N, C-alpha and C positions, 0 to 999 in steps of 0.2 A: 603437363610439362610447364616448369617456371621459365619465365623469361623477363628480362630486363627491361624496365621502362621507366625514364627519368628516375632512376634511382630506387625505384621499389621494384621488389619481386611479386608478381600476380601469380595465383594459382586459384581456379574455382572461387573467385570472389574474396580470396585473401589476399591483403597487401603484407608483404614481408620486407622490413625495411633491410639495407645491406649490412646494419649492425646484428639484427636478428639473424639473418642468413648466414653470416660468420659464426654466429652461436650455435645455430643448429647443424654447420657444417664441423665444429668441432665437436659435438655430441656425437655426430656420425663416425668422426674419427677415432673416438674414444670406443664406441661400441664395436667398430672393426678391430680396433687393438686387442680388447678384450676376447673378442671371438678368436683371433689369430691365436692367443695364450691358451685358450680353453680348448681349441682344435689340435693344437699341438699337445698338450697333456693327455686328453682322451684318445688320441691317435698312438701316443706310446705307452699306454696302459691296457693294452687289449686282454690281459690276463685277469684285469678287474671287469667282472661281468656289466656291472653298471655302465662304466666308462665305454664298453664295447658297444652296450647297447645304444648309448647316447652318440657315439660318433657320427652315425649318419645324420642326425638332426643337428648337431653342431655344426658338420661340415655344410650342411643347407643355410645356417645361420650366418657362417662365415660368408659364404658366396653371396648372399643377399647384402650382408653389410658392405661387402666389397663394391657391390653394385652401387649402394647408396653413395658410399664414400667416394667414389669414381665420379659420381654425378657432380657432387659439390665441388670436387678438384676442377672438374671441367667447366664450371660455371662460376668459377671465382673470377674476380675482376682485379 
């Protein structure tokens, strides 16, 4: 778990500045947004076998991206 300490985020020996935290947060948001779009696409194309086969994987990716994005939202300053 990341925790704020004197303006620096610390996790397992890594120091993450607030600027770096915001940058990673933006990347997490971008991954989530892409996952939402891809999930929508594959969910609405079940007649395409590849989309049908990828749908559960993409759904899992979207769920994990949502958790990651929520973490960053909850820990913003």
